[in-house]
C-alpha positions in Angstrom: 37.1 -26.0 39.1 36.4 -26.5 35.4 34.0 -24.6 33.2 32.1 -26.0 30.1 33.5 -24.3 27.0 31.1 -21.6 25.7 30.1 -22.2 22.2 29.9 -19.4 19.8 26.7 -18.7 18.3 26.6 -19.8 14.9 26.1 -16.6 12.5 24.0 -17.4 9.6 25.9 -17.3 6.1 25.3 -15.8 3.0 24.3 -19.0 1.7 21.6 -19.3 4.3 20.4 -15.5 3.9 20.0 -16.1 0.2 17.9 -19.2 0.5 14.5 -17.5 0.8 15.3 -15.4 -2.3 16.3 -18.5 -4.4 13.3 -20.5 -3.1 11.0 -17.4 -4.0 12.5 -17.0 -7.7 12.2 -20.8 -8.1 8.5 -20.4 -7.3 7.9 -17.7 -9.5 9.9 -19.0 -12.5 7.3 -22.0 -12.0 4.5 -20.1 -12.2 5.8 -18.3 -15.4 6.5 -21.7 -16.9 3.2 -22.8 -16.4 1.8 -19.7 -17.6 3.6 -20.4 -21.0 3.2 -24.2 -21.1 -0.6 -24.8 -20.2 -2.1 -22.5 -23.1 0.9 -24.0 -25.5 -0.5 -27.6 -25.0 -4.1 -26.7 -25.3 -5.1 -27.4 -21.4 -6.5 -24.1 -21.1 -8.1 -22.2 -24.4 -5.5 -19.8 -25.4 -8.2 -17.5 -26.6 -9.0 -16.7 -23.0 -5.5 -17.3 -21.5 -2.6 -16.5 -23.8 0.9 -18.1 -23.4 3.3 -15.6 -21.5 5.4 -15.2 -24.7 2.1 -13.6 -26.4 1.6 -11.4 -23.0 5.3 -10.2 -23.0 5.1 -9.4 -26.8 1.9 -7.3 -26.3 3.8 -5.6 -23.2 6.7 -4.6 -25.3 4.2 -3.0 -27.7 2.4 -1.2 -24.9 5.8 0.0 -24.1 6.2 1.6 -27.4 3.0 3.5 -26.8 2.7 7.1 -25.6 -0.7 6.4 -24.7 0.2 3.6 -22.1 2.6 5.7 -20.4 0.2 8.8 -20.1 -2.2 6.2 -18.5 0.5 4.8 -16.2 1.1 8.5 -15.2 -2.4 9.3 -14.4 -2.7 5.9 -12.3 0.6 6.6 -10.5 -0.5 10.5 -10.0 -3.9 9.6 -8.9 -2.4 7.1 -6.1 0.5 9.5 -4.7 -2.3 12.5 -4.5 -5.0 10.3 -2.8 -2.7 8.9 -0.4 -0.8 12.1 0.4 -4.3 13.5 0.9 -5.8 10.8 3.3 -2.2 10.5 5.3 -2.5 14.2 6.2 -6.0 14.2 7.0 -5.7 10.9 9.0 -2.7 12.0 10.8 -4.1 15.4 12.1 -7.7 13.6 12.6 -6.2 11.0 14.8 -4.0 12.8 16.9 -7.0 15.4 17.4 -9.6 12.8 17.9 -7.3 10.8 20.5 -6.1 13.6 22.4 -9.3 15.5 23.2 -11.6 13.6 25.1 -14.7 15.8 23.9 -14.0 15.0 20.6 -13.4 11.6 20.9 -16.9 11.0 22.5 -18.7 12.9 19.7 -16.9 11.4 16.9 -16.2 7.7 18.1 -19.7 6.3 16.9 -19.5 8.2 13.7 -16.2 7.0 12.8 -17.3 3.3 13.7 -20.3 3.9 11.4 -18.3 5.2 8.4 -15.2 2.9 8.5 -16.9 -0.2 7.7 -18.7 1.2 4.4 -17.1 -0.3 1.2 -15.3 2.2 -0.8 -17.1 0.7 -3.9 -20.2 1.8 -2.6 -19.2 5.2 -3.3 -18.7 4.6 -7.0 -22.3 5.8 -8.1 -21.7 9.0 -6.1 -18.2 9.7 -7.2 -19.2 9.2 -10.7 -22.2 11.6 -10.3 -20.6 14.2 -8.8 -17.6 14.2 -11.0 -18.2 12.1 -13.9 -15.3 9.9 -15.4 -12.5 12.4 -14.3 -9.9 11.7 -12.0 -11.5 13.4 -9.2 -14.2 10.6 -9.3 -11.4 7.9 -8.7 -9.4 10.3 -6.1 -12.9 10.6 -3.8 -12.5 6.8 -3.6 -8.7 6.3 -2.8 -8.8 9.1 0.0 -11.9 7.7 1.6 -10.5 4.2 1.5 -7.2 5.1 2.6 -8.2 7.7 5.4 -9.5 5.0 7.5 -6.1 3.1 7.7 -4.0 6.0 8.9 -6.6 7.4 11.3 -7.2 4.2 13.2 -3.6 3.5 13.7 -2.7 7.3 14.7 -5.4 7.0 17.3 -4.0 3.7 18.4 -0.6 5.4 18.9 -1.8 8.6 20.5 -3.6 6.2 23.3 -0.6 4.1 23.7 1.8 7.2 24.6 3.6 6.6 27.9 2.0 9.0 30.3 4.8 9.1 32.4 7.0 10.4 29.8 4.2 13.2 29.4 4.0 14.1 33.0 7.7 13.9 33.1 7.7 16.6 30.0 5.3 18.6 31.9 7.2 18.4 35.1 10.3 19.9 33.3 8.0 22.6 31.6 9.3 21.4 27.8 6.4 23.2 26.0 4.1 22.1 23.5 6.6 21.9 20.7 9.1 20.0 22.6 6.8 17.7 23.9 5.5 17.0 20.6 8.9 16.5 19.3 10.7 14.5 21.8 7.6 12.4 23.2 4.7 12.6 21.2 5.9 12.0 17.9 8.7 9.2 18.4 5.9 7.4 20.0 3.0 7.5 17.5 5.7 7.4 14.7 5.5 3.6 14.1 1.8 3.8 14.0 1.8 6.6 11.5 4.2 4.5 9.2 2.4 1.3 9.3 -0.9 3.3 8.8 0.5 5.0 5.6 1.9 1.4 4.2 -1.6 -0.1 4.7 -3.2 2.9 3.1 -0.5 2.9 0.0 -2.0 -0.7 -1.0 -5.5 0.1 -0.7 -5.0 3.5 -2.3 -3.6 1.5 -5.3 -6.4 -1.0 -5.2 -9.1 1.8 -5.1 -7.2 3.8 -7.9 -7.2 1.0 -10.4 -10.7 -0.3 -9.2 -12.0 3.2 -10.0 -10.5 3.4 -13.4 -12.1 0.2 -14.2 -15.5 0.9 -13.0 -15.7 4.5 -13.4 -13.5 5.0 -16.7 -11.4 7.7 -15.4 -7.8 7.7 -17.1 -5.3 5.1 -16.2 -4.2 1.7 -16.5 -7.7 0.3 -15.4 -9.2 2.2 -18.2 -6.9 0.6 -20.8 -7.6 -2.8 -19.3 -11.3 -2.4 -19.9 -10.7 -1.0 -23.6 -8.5 -4.1 -24.1 -11.1 -6.6 -22.8 -14.2 -5.0 -24.6 -11.9 -5.3 -28.0 -11.0 -8.7 -27.4 -7.3 -7.8 -27.2 -6.7 -10.6 -24.7 -2.9 -10.7 -24.9 -2.7 -6.8 -24.1 -5.5 -6.9 -21.5 -3.1 -9.4 -19.5 0.0 -7.6 -20.5 -1.7 -4.5 -18.6 -3.0 -6.6 -15.7 0.6 -7.8 -15.4 1.6 -4.0 -15.0 -0.8 -3.5 -12.4 0.5 -6.4 -10.7 3.8 -5.3 -10.8 3.1 -1.8 -9.4 1.4 -3.6 -6.3 4.8 -5.4 -5.7 6.6 -2.0 -6.3 4.6 -0.4 -3.9 4.8 -3.0 -1.3 8.6 -3.2 -1.5 8.8 0.7 -1.7 7.0 1.0 1.6 8.4 -1.8 3.3 11.8 -0.1 2.7 10.7 3.3 3.6 9.6 1.9 6.8 13.0 0.1 7.5 14.8 3.5 6.7 12.5 5.6 9.1 12.1 3.3 11.8 15.6 2.1 11.9 15.8 2.7 15.8 12.8 0.9 16.6 13.2 -2.7 18.4 11.0 -4.4 15.8 13.1 -3.3 13.0 16.2 -3.9 14.8 15.1 -7.5 15.5 14.7 -8.2 11.7 17.9 -6.8 10.9 19.4 -9.2 13.3 
């Protein structure tokens, strides 16, 4: 009896793994080249859209300005503080609401009523309460980010394997070890995803609050540059805000892969 030869699975080489990165770099390079060429050839009024070289020159000037670093620090601090507060409140609130049926029945309609409210609709209230201080923007950041974490944690608690909980009760593990060995590993993927979503939302609301309210940060510098017709500086600051968003996305993705290295979804991506 003959057996058909088994073909070894072709392992992806380094070239195939690098191909998406190369295509991505090519796309970004093309966009940057257009950003430089189109205003230079007069296809767009350079008064409104300056060439990339002018924007980079303005960015270089900002990097040597102490006020820029102070504003950048205010933006990062407000983002981190708002995200931390929203994460703690979201995790605790999600566990409580989803674990206690009475609380769930009492608050479910309230959550569904408050969650769709646009955070920018709270700008007048935040400005009235706190003026143009960091606390005004912090209110917007916490309100917007809180729901991302809360809803994910509630889904996670409701998705816990009831057989595992019954087994823990049968073996009398106790509350601490039940939470440590059963509850927390089950909801951790939801917690991490909620915080990753909240991180992006928090940065958006932080810069939006600075733009609209005038609290300290990169957003306020953008408004000042726009009102003083410093177009290149304005675009340079917008570029900084965009880079912050990229760093937040890449950083939270990296943290997710490090924390959830054991999860099936992360292992499948690695494979």
